C-alpha positions in Angstrom: 0.0 0.0 0.0 1.3 3.4 -1.0 2.1 5.8 1.9 0.5 9.2 1.5 0.5 12.5 3.3 -2.2 12.8 5.9 -1.6 16.3 7.2 0.7 19.2 6.7 1.7 21.8 9.5 4.4 24.0 8.1 7.6 21.8 7.8 5.9 19.0 9.7 4.1 16.3 7.7 2.3 13.2 9.0 1.6 9.8 7.4 -1.2 7.7 8.8 -1.3 3.9 9.6 2.1 2.8 8.3 5.0 0.8 9.7 7.2 1.2 6.6 9.5 3.8 8.1 12.2 3.7 10.8 13.3 6.5 13.2 15.6 9.2 11.6 15.2 7.7 8.2 15.4 10.0 5.2 12.3 10.1 3.0 11.1 11.8 -0.1 7.9 13.7 0.4 5.3 14.6 -2.3 5.4 14.5 -6.0 8.3 17.0 -5.9 10.3 14.5 -3.8 11.2 17.0 -1.0 13.8 15.7 1.4 12.5 14.9 4.9 13.4 13.0 8.0 11.3 10.8 10.2 11.3 12.3 13.7 8.4 10.5 15.5 6.7 7.1 15.1 3.5 6.4 16.9 1.0 3.6 16.4 -1.3 5.7 14.3 0.9 8.5 12.9 4.5 8.8 11.5 5.8 12.4 11.7 8.3 13.7 9.2 10.1 17.1 9.3 10.7 18.4 5.8 14.0 20.2 5.0 12.5 22.3 2.2 9.5 24.6 2.0 6.2 22.7 1.9 4.3 25.4 -0.1 2.1 23.7 -2.6 2.2 20.3 -0.9 -1.1 18.6 -0.5 -2.6 15.7 1.5 -2.7 12.5 -0.6 0.7 13.0 -2.2 3.0 10.0 -1.9 5.9 9.6 0.6 8.8 7.4 -0.4 11.0 5.4 1.9 14.8 5.3 1.3 15.8 3.0 4.1 18.8 5.3 4.8 19.4 8.1 7.4 20.0 11.7 6.3 23.6 11.5 5.0 26.2 13.6 3.3 28.5 12.7 0.4 32.1 12.9 1.5 34.8 13.2 -1.2 37.0 15.6 -3.1 35.4 18.9 -4.1 34.0 19.8 -0.7 36.6 22.5 -0.2 35.9 25.8 -2.1 32.3 24.9 -2.2 29.1 26.5 -0.8 26.4 24.2 0.4 22.9 24.7 1.9 22.0 22.9 5.1 21.5 19.5 3.4 24.7 19.6 1.2 23.2 20.9 -2.0 25.7 23.0 -3.9 24.3 26.5 -4.1 26.5 27.7 -7.0 25.4 24.8 -9.2 21.7 25.5 -8.3 22.2 29.2 -9.0 23.4 28.4 -12.5 20.2 26.5 -13.3 17.6 28.2 -11.2 18.8 31.7 -10.2 19.2 33.2 -6.7 16.5 31.1 -4.9 16.4 27.3 -4.6 13.5 25.7 -6.4 11.2 23.2 -4.6 12.5 19.7 -4.9 15.9 20.6 -6.3 18.1 17.5 -6.7 21.6 18.5 -7.6 24.6 16.2 -6.9 26.6 17.6 -3.9 29.9 17.1 -5.7 30.8 17.7 -9.3 30.5 14.2 -11.0 32.2 15.3 -14.3 35.4 16.8 -12.9 38.6 14.7 -13.3 40.8 14.4 -10.3 44.5 13.4 -10.2 44.4 10.2 -8.1 47.5 8.5 -6.6 46.7 5.0 -5.3 48.6 4.1 -2.0 47.7 0.4 -1.8 48.4 -2.8 -3.9 46.6 -6.1 -4.5 46.8 -8.3 -1.4 47.0 -5.5 1.2 44.8 -6.0 4.2 42.8 -2.8 4.9 40.6 -1.8 7.9 38.3 1.2 8.6 40.0 4.5 8.2 43.0 3.3 6.1 43.9 5.6 3.3 43.8 4.0 -0.2 44.3 7.0 -2.4 45.4 10.7 -2.3 44.2 13.6 -4.4 45.5 17.2 -4.5 42.0 18.8 -3.7 43.4 22.3 -3.6 46.8 23.9 -3.6 46.8 23.7 0.2 45.0 20.4 1.1 45.7 16.9 0.0 42.5 14.8 0.1 42.8 11.3 1.4 40.3 8.7 0.4 39.7 6.4 3.4 38.0 3.0 3.9 34.6 3.5 5.6 35.1 3.0 9.4 33.1 -0.3 9.7 34.7 -2.1 6.7 37.8 -4.3 6.4 39.1 -6.8 4.0 41.7 -7.7 1.3 42.5 -5.6 -1.8 41.7 -7.7 -4.9 41.9 -5.0 -7.6 43.6 -1.6 -7.9 43.5 0.8 -10.8 46.5 2.6 -12.2 47.3 6.2 -11.0 45.6 8.7 -13.2 42.6 10.9 -13.7 39.2 9.7 -12.4 35.8 11.1 -11.7 34.4 10.8 -8.2 32.1 7.8 -9.1 34.8 5.8 -10.9 35.7 2.5 -9.2 39.4 2.7 -8.4 39.8 -0.2 -6.0 37.9 -3.5 -5.0 38.0 -5.1 -1.6 36.9 -8.6 -0.5 35.4 -8.2 2.9 35.2 -10.9 5.7 32.0 -12.4 4.2 33.7 -12.8 0.8 31.7 -10.0 -0.8 33.4 -7.8 -3.3 33.0 -4.1 -2.5 33.7 -1.3 -5.0 35.5 1.8 -3.8 35.2 5.2 -5.6 36.5 8.6 -4.5 33.5 9.1 -2.2 31.6 7.7 0.8 28.3 8.5 2.5 28.0 9.2 6.2 24.9 9.9 8.4 25.1 13.5 9.7 23.7 12.7 13.2 26.3 10.0 13.9 29.8 10.9 15.0 32.5 9.4 13.0 34.4 6.8 15.1 38.0 7.3 16.3 40.6 5.2 17.9 40.7 7.3 21.1 40.2 10.8 22.4 43.5 12.5 23.3 44.0 15.0 26.2 43.9 18.7 25.1 47.5 19.9 24.9 48.0 22.7 22.3 46.3 26.1 21.7 44.4 27.2 18.6 46.5 30.3 17.9 44.4 33.1 16.6 46.7 36.1 16.6 44.0 38.0 18.6 45.5 39.2 21.9 42.4 39.2 24.1 41.9 35.5 23.0 45.4 34.1 22.9 46.5 35.9 26.1 43.5 36.1 28.4 41.0 33.4 27.1 42.8 30.9 24.9 41.0 28.0 23.2 42.7 24.7 22.6 42.8 22.6 19.4 39.9 20.2 19.9 38.2 22.6 22.3 34.9 24.3 22.4 34.0 28.0 22.7 30.9 30.1 22.8 30.6 33.7 21.7 27.4 35.1 23.2 26.4 38.7 22.5 23.4 41.0 21.9 22.6 42.5 18.5 25.5 44.5 17.0 28.2 43.3 19.4 30.3 41.7 16.7 29.7 37.9 17.0 29.9 37.4 13.2 32.9 39.7 12.8 34.7 37.9 15.6 34.1 34.6 13.8 35.2 36.1 10.5 38.5 37.2 12.1 39.1 33.8 13.7 38.3 32.0 10.4 40.9 34.2 8.6 43.7 33.9 11.1 43.5 30.9 13.4 46.1 28.2 12.7 43.6 25.5 11.8 44.3 23.6 8.5 40.6 23.8 7.4 37.7 26.1 8.2 34.0 25.0 8.1 31.8 28.1 8.3 28.1 27.4 9.0 25.7 30.3 8.6 22.7 29.0 10.5 19.7 31.2 10.2 21.8 34.3 9.7 20.9 37.3 7.5 21.5 36.8 3.8 23.5 39.9 3.5 25.9 38.7 6.2 26.5 35.4 4.4 27.1 37.3 1.2 29.7 39.4 3.0 31.4 36.2 4.2 31.4 34.7 0.7 32.8 37.9 -0.9 35.4 38.5 1.8 36.7 34.9 1.8 37.1 35.0 -1.9 39.3 38.1 -1.8 41.4 37.0 1.2 44.8 35.5 0.8 45.8 32.9 3.3 48.7 34.5 5.3 50.5 31.1 5.6 50.6 30.1 2.0 49.7 33.3 -0.1 47.0 31.2 -1.7 43.2 32.1 -1.6 41.7 31.4 1.8 38.8 29.5 0.0 41.4 26.8 -0.8 40.9 25.5 2.8 37.4 26.6 3.5 33.9 25.2 3.1 30.8 27.3 3.6 27.4 26.1 4.6 24.8 28.8 4.1 21.3 28.3 5.6 20.0 31.9 5.8 17.0 33.1 7.7 14.7 32.9 4.6 15.5 29.3 4.0 13.3 26.4 5.4 13.5 26.4 9.2 14.0 22.6 9.6 17.2 22.7 7.5 18.8 24.9 10.2 19.1 21.8 12.4 20.6 19.8 9.6 23.1 22.5 8.7 24.9 22.3 12.1 25.2 18.5 11.8 26.3 18.7 8.2 29.0 21.1 9.1 30.4 19.0 12.0 30.3 15.8 9.8 32.4 17.5 7.1 34.8 18.7 9.9 35.1 15.1 11.3 35.8 13.7 7.8 38.8 16.0 7.3 39.9 15.4 10.9 40.1 11.7 10.1 42.7 12.6 7.4 44.9 14.1 10.1 43.9 17.8 9.8 43.1 20.4 12.4 39.6 21.7 11.6 37.8 24.7 13.1 34.0 24.9 12.7 32.3 28.3 13.1 28.6 27.9 13.9 26.8 31.2 13.5 24.5 31.1 15.3 23.4 28.2 17.5 20.5 30.4 18.9 18.9 30.3 15.4 19.2 26.5 15.5 17.6 26.4 18.9 14.8 28.6 17.6 14.2 26.1 14.8 14.0 23.3 17.4 11.5 25.4 19.3 9.3 26.0 16.2 9.2 22.3 15.2 8.6 21.2 18.8 5.7 23.6 18.9 4.2 22.2 15.8 4.6 18.7 17.2 2.6 19.9 20.3 5.4 18.8 22.7 5.4 20.0 26.2 7.5 23.2 26.3 10.3 23.8 28.8 11.8 27.2 29.7 10.9 30.1 27.3 9.2 27.6 25.1 12.3 25.7 24.1 11.9 21.9 24.0 13.0 19.9 27.1 15.7 18.2 25.0 17.5 21.4 24.1 20.4 20.7 26.6 21.0 17.2 25.2 21.0 18.5 21.6 23.5 21.2 22.4 25.7 18.7 24.3 25.6 16.2 21.4 26.8 18.9 19.1 29.7 20.3 21.2 30.8 16.8 22.3 31.8 16.1 18.6 34.7 18.5 19.2 38.0 16.9 20.3 41.6 16.1 19.7 41.6 12.6 18.4 43.9 9.6 17.6 42.2 8.6 14.3 41.6 5.0 13.1 44.5 5.3 10.6 47.0 6.4 13.2 47.0 10.1 12.2 46.1 12.8 14.8 43.5 15.5 14.1 41.1 17.8 15.8 37.7 19.5 15.5 37.4 22.8 17.3 33.9 24.2 17.6 33.3 27.9 18.1 29.6 28.6 18.4 28.0 32.1 18.4 24.9 32.6 20.6 22.4 35.4 20.1 20.6 35.9 23.4 17.6 38.2 23.0 18.2 41.6 24.6 21.8 40.5 25.5 20.3 38.5 28.4 22.9 35.8 29.2 20.5 34.1 31.6 18.3 32.8 28.8 18.3 29.0 28.2 20.5 28.7 25.1 23.3 30.7 26.6 23.1 29.0 30.0 22.9 25.5 28.5 25.8 26.3 26.1 27.9 27.4 29.1 27.5 23.9 30.6 29.1 22.2 27.6 31.9 24.7 26.5 35.1 25.5 28.3 35.8 28.9 26.8 33.3 31.7 27.1 33.9 35.0 25.2 31.1 37.3 26.4 30.6 40.2 24.1 29.7 43.5 25.7 27.3 46.0 24.1 28.9 49.0 25.9 32.4 48.0 24.6 31.0 47.4 21.1 29.3 50.9 21.0 32.5 52.4 22.3 34.2 50.9 19.2 36.4 48.6 21.4 37.2 45.7 19.1 37.0 42.8 20.1 34.1 43.7 22.4 35.0 40.7 24.7 34.3 41.6 28.3 37.3 40.6 30.4 35.2 40.3 33.6 32.5 38.0 32.3 34.7 35.8 30.0 36.8 32.8 31.0 38.8 29.9 29.6 39.2 26.6 31.4 42.0 25.5 29.1 44.9 27.4 30.9 46.1 24.4 33.0 46.0 22.1 29.9 48.0 24.5 27.8 50.5 25.6 30.5 53.2 23.1 29.4 52.8 24.1 25.7 53.2 27.8 26.5 56.2 27.2 28.7 57.9 25.1 26.1 57.0 27.0 22.9 56.8 30.6 24.0 58.2 31.4 27.4 57.4 30.5 31.0 56.8 34.2 31.6 53.8 34.3 29.2 51.2 32.8 31.6 52.7 34.6 34.6 52.4 38.0 32.8 48.9 37.1 31.7 48.0 36.5 35.3 49.4 39.9 36.3 47.4 41.6 33.6 44.2 40.0 34.7 44.9 41.0 38.3 45.3 44.6 37.3 42.1 44.5 35.3 40.2 42.9 38.2 41.6 45.6 40.6 40.5 48.3 38.2 37.0 47.0 38.2 36.8 47.3 42.0 38.3 50.8 42.0 35.9 52.0 39.3 33.0 51.4 41.7 34.6 54.0 44.0 35.4 56.4 41.1 31.7 56.3 39.9 30.5 57.2 43.4 33.1 59.7 44.6 35.4 60.6 41.6 39.0 59.7 41.0 40.5 62.5 43.1 39.8 60.6 46.4 42.1 57.7 45.4 45.7 57.5 46.6 48.4 57.6 43.9 49.1 53.9 44.0 45.4 53.2 43.1 45.5 55.9 40.4 48.4 54.1 38.9 46.4 50.9 38.7 43.6 52.7 36.8 46.1 54.2 34.4 47.9 50.9 33.7 44.5 49.1 33.3 43.5 51.8 30.8 46.8 51.2 29.0 46.1 47.4 28.9 42.5 47.9 27.6 43.4 50.4 24.9 47.0 49.5 24.1 46.7 45.7 24.4 43.2 44.3 24.4 41.8 46.6 21.7 42.9 45.5 18.3 42.6 47.0 14.8 41.6 44.4 12.1 42.5 46.9 9.3 46.1 47.6 10.4 48.6 45.2 8.7 50.6 44.7 11.9 47.7 44.6 14.3 45.2 42.4 12.5 47.3 39.3 13.5 49.8 39.4 16.3 52.2 36.5 16.9 52.6 35.2 20.5 56.2 36.5 20.7 55.0 40.0 20.1 52.1 39.6 22.6 54.6 38.6 25.2 56.9 41.5 24.5 54.0 43.9 24.7 52.9 42.6 28.1 56.5 42.8 29.3 56.7 46.5 28.4 53.4 47.4 30.0 54.4 45.5 33.2 57.8 47.2 33.2 56.1 50.6 33.1 53.9 49.5 36.0 56.9 48.5 38.0 58.7 51.8 37.4 55.5 53.7 38.1 55.2 52.0 41.5 58.8 53.1 42.3 57.8 56.8 41.7 54.6 56.5 43.7 56.5 54.8 46.6 58.9 57.8 46.6 55.8 60.0 47.3 55.8 61.7 43.9 52.4 62.4 42.3 51.3 60.1 39.4 50.6 63.2 37.4 54.4 63.7 36.9 54.6 60.3 35.1 51.5 61.1 32.9 53.1 64.5 31.9 56.1 62.7 30.4 53.9 61.3 27.6 55.3 57.8 28.1 51.8 56.3 28.5 50.8 57.6 25.1 53.9 56.2 23.5 53.4 52.7 25.0 49.8 52.7 23.8 51.0 53.0 20.2 53.6 50.3 20.3 51.1 47.8 18.7 51.3 49.9 15.5 54.9 51.2 15.8 56.6 47.8 16.1 56.2 45.6 13.0 55.6 41.9 13.5 58.9 41.1 11.8 61.1 43.5 13.9 60.5 42.8 17.5 63.9 44.1 18.6 62.4 47.6 18.5 60.7 46.7 21.8 64.1 47.3 23.5 63.8 51.0 22.8 60.7 51.2 25.0 62.6 50.1 28.1 65.1 53.0 27.5 62.2 55.4 26.9 60.5 54.4 30.1 63.8 54.7 32.1 64.4 58.1 30.6 60.9 59.3 31.3 61.2 58.1 35.0 64.6 59.7 35.3 63.3 63.0 34.1 60.9 63.2 37.1 62.4 65.5 39.7 
């Protein structure tokens, strides 16, 4: 008996009296064969969420079973591409149908006609297991693609093609599995998006994801394989922060997921990334980037899929031994999609109308981050950086609070800082990183043991300033003794001269850790010499009048990243300024 649509409620469709479907199975809905997923099975009704707009769909239209979960195609051609939430290539669709995706559009995710230069790395008789690499392909100038045996397969190689040019669906190797069946291997494999790809073991966090952004690398670092949240109200710079991290962090591959964001923001991402040159290789940044665009005018159910699609692509490249950073912008829009579908399913709402399973869904997503020992012996990582958009910048709302439970780095964006043009608008009092103990050995070995000690001193000065500003607001700064006035001046120097960064300045848009350390050293040296003057009962005003504070503030611009020896001059200038005080 043919299964047909019984009712339609937005993206939620029901089928009555059937047991042909299994949970989380992918189905085709209606005559247009819209992609959907089974999300609830009851005795009388099977409920399906449709990942495309259901406009024009009618009861009585057929629903087709596939017997497979929602999956993505993994293979060469992912990088440089732009997909929607269910891995449909937007540029290919645009060639045929224009700016908007037509209903029921079925375009192959990867180019089936392109020829790839394939180098086989196995021979007849080799025993292969899940994760083993059987071919390599130069996917872009920066990334070598490695074709891997699907994790749950193993067997003996019985046929191998010659090295040469092949299309993604060409059979290049045959394997006899344990049951004696012959399995064909092409350049691609399928993988369910809601199932994490298996690894040999999870490794302890040990190295930072270096971003070149001082407030992050110094005060609130994130580790490779770590998780971070960027919560902030409207206009505080969540998207711009993620753009900057995508451009400069030392991940091998960037997966940027625009989940429910404005279309013009995604357009800006696409145009910026195309123009950007990767600083490490002088090649276009798109050579190591994949973009997943699911803008706010696209079907709401596909927002959920876009997050899982992004992390599945990230895990695939992690399995090849790469360090991958995934930017999810924003998980709040994803949570809102969950809330809308939950409402249509008439489920019992929890706090602020979100479904009761919101925390478990967030944890499932962030838990797919990690630094891993892969099945093939390589090591790779997936770092997840998720933006959160709390309404009215209220960090006590459910998405922010539940995200805080599952991430170990929290970069809280502050509206007051953003409106004061302090970039990044990361509030140093509300933000934190729990990775410092894990990264201590790396910093001591690869930078300097003074780095974390100086960082601690900077944070102490900023914390002291916060306490003192309470007094200043009530009574004015004149009531403070000179040693406390010095703390306020040094803290201002840290805020303006160190934490504030200029993304458009060639030497300030990215700052290596060595320069960050030298900048901290100069600021703390000025603090030390200032304390000597104050302890000699000389007024703080005399130090300010020398102009040395103004000079130190500008060192981030005046010292090029490739000539750090110039920092020695600042110690002389500080000593001369202090000596000039009578």
